[in-house]
N, C-alpha and C positions, 0 to 999 in steps of 0.2 A: 535420506533424511532431509528435510527444510525446518529450516529456524527463521522465524518472523522477530526481527529486533526493533524494538522501540522503548524510548524511556519511561514509557507507562506500562509496558508489559512484555510479555515472551511468549511465544507460541512454538511448540514442537511437533512435527509429523514426522512419522516413518511410515512408508507404504509399499508395498511390492509392485515392481516396475512391470510384472508380465500381468498381473489380474487388476493392477490398479487400486487393491483393497488397502484399507487402513489397518496398520499393525499397531501403531500407538499414536496416541495424541495427548498433548496437555496444555494446558496454558497457565499462566502467573501474571495477576494484574497486582500494579502497585497502587496504594493509597497516594502517594505523591512521586514525583519524578525521580527517576533511579540515575545514577552516575554510569557512566560505560564501566567503570571498575565494578560496581555494585550488580550491574548485568553480566559481566564476565564471571562472578562468584557463581550466581545461579545457574549460567549456561553450563559450567564445569560440574555442577554438583548434579545436573539433569542427566548429562551426558555419562558421567563418571559411576552413576548410580541406577536411574532407572533405564538407562538406555545399554549397559554394559554386556546385556547378554544377547544384544541384537547386531553388534559388530562381526562383520565389517560392512560397510555401505557402499553400494555401488555409485552411489553419486550424493555428494553434500552440496545443499544449496543454503545460503544465508542471505535473507531479505531485510533490507534495512527501510523501515517505515518511520521515516522522520521528515520534519519541516525544512530540512538543511539541503536544499534542493533548488535548481532552476532549471527550465525546459528552453533549449536553444535549438534553432533551426540546423541542421547538420551542415548545410554548405557554407553557415557562418561560424562554424565552430573551429577554433583553435586551440589544440590542445595545451600549446604553451602558454596560455591565458587563460588556463580553466579557472583560475580562481577570480579573476577579473568577473567572471559571469556572475557569481555568488554573491561578491561583496556588498552588491547594491541594495540587496534583499534578504540576507542573511548574514547572521553574527559569526564571522569567522576569525581563527587567530592565525598568526602568521606561520604557523607550524603545522598548520592543519593540512592532514593529506587528501588531496582533491582527487575523485576516481569520476567515471562517466561509463555510461550504457549509450551503446548507439542501437535505435530498433532500425532494422534493416527494412528498404524499401518503403520508409516512412520519413525518410529524411528527419528524424527527429533524435537529438541527444539530450541525456539526462544527465546533468552534472551536480556531483553531491558530495557529501563528507561521510563516509564509511568511519568506523570506530577502528582504527588501528589495532588496539590491544585484542579485539574481539578476532579481527581478522588474523592476526598473529596466533592465536590459540588455534585456531581451526586449521591452520597451515601446520602448525606444529603437531596436532592430533591426527590429522587424515591427510596431511600433502596437498595435493590438487582438490580444489572445491571451486565452487562459482559464488558469486555474490552480485547482486542486484539492488537498485533500488526500488521501492514497491512503486513508484510511478511508472517505471519503467513496463513492469508487468501489467499496471492496471490500463496505461495508455494502449500497450500491443493487444490484449484481452479484447477491450471495449472497440478499438478500431477493425478487429476482426470479427465481432458481432454485429458492426454496424456500417461494413463497407460498402452495403447498397441501399443505406438510408439516406434519403434525400433531406428531410426535414431536420431542424437541429434537436436533438435529445441529450438532455442533463444527465449526469451519473453524480451521484453522492455517496462516496465512501465513507462510512463514519466510525471512528476509532474512540479511545478514551482521549478527551479533550483535544481531539484534533480531527478534521474531516477534509477528505478530498473532493474538488469540484471541478469535475471534467465535462467539457462539452464537445460535441461531435456534429458535424453536419457536412453532408454531400462526401461521406468517408473521410472527411480529413478532420483534424484536431482543431478546435477554436480556441480552449483553453484548459489549463491544466493548473491550479494553484490548492494548496494547502493553507487551511485557517486553524489556529488555535483558538478555542473556547473554552468557557466555564461554566456557562449557564445555557438554558435552551435559548433565552434571548439574545446571548452573543450567537449562537448558531444559526436563528433564523436572520439575524441584522446582515450577517455576512452573505449569507445565500439569497436575500434579496437583493442585495447590493449589487451582486453580481448579474442577477436577472436583469436589473436595471441598465446597468452597464453595456449589457449585450443586447439589451432592447429585445429581451423575451419576455412574453406574456405567462406569468405565473399560473393563469387560471388554464392555459391550453398546452403547453409545451409539454413534450413526454418526460416523465422525471422518473429515474430508475435509482431505487437505494438499495443499498448493501452495506454488509459490514455488521458493527454493533448497534444495531437498532432493531426495533419491533413495534408493533401495534401495542399501543397503551404506554409506552415510554414518552418522557416529557419532551423529547427532540422528536418523536414522531407526532406528537399532538400538536405541536406548534408547528411543524412542517405541513401538516396536512390543513390547518387553518389558513395558511397563506398561501400553499402550491397544490393545486386540486388535483392534477393528473399526474398522481404517483402511483408505483407499483415497486415490488420487492424483484430482485434480480432473480431470474429464473437461470441457474447455471446449466451449461450442456451437459454437465456430468453429476448427477443426483449423487454426490457423496456426502455421508454424515459422519460426523466425528463424535458424536454424542446423542443421548436420547434428546436434548433439548437443542440440536443443533438444525439449522435449516440450509437449504439451498444457496441464499443470501450471504450467510456467515462464512467468515474464514476464506474468502474469495481468493485472495492473493496466494493462499498454499493450495489450494483447489485447482488454481491456474496452472500450477506446475505439476501436478501428478501426471 
């Protein structure tokens, strides 16, 4: 079972380990940002009701898709100073629990704030479980896809009110940032700012989009107006969660099947 957690929605996936087939999938979107306490109520409800007949699970994974993170080169990372890496670009509290993921063989560490109440719930229900920040899975998956690519490639992972902007070149990570947005104009402003800062030509650079974006969406239309060489991600696993699903949707959940 895999659960993706964000303040704007939840996604649940149960798949068979041997066949990689989907047994159960559901998602919930919020019209306004939820609190960790509200998220836990909905998580508990789905697991206790919708998934009660599917227990036990051979593996449980939680993915935190939030903007409370930062990327640090592993050789510079000091676990005792984990909060220091976050406090300059994220609003954290003194009692926040700080966690980190290390991407093996890439010298990349993602430092982030998981939700302790949700972690405690999963530990109480299932004992041992794994949890990651979304940036960890995105970066690892994209670097694996682009390990032989020389020219820069842009990846834009779109969610409700937040998107991830990742650039790789020569098989290495150039940038991984997340931006909050309300309107399509906000969306394209941050993207074009990144292109400008990285000196990337929006007419030429290969740009891959994934997540909650489709042709005809306002976000897609304004992106295509200013960034011309765009395409949807073609995943290596053609897994579909519903009749309206596509290969570029729910990439994080598909990445760990």
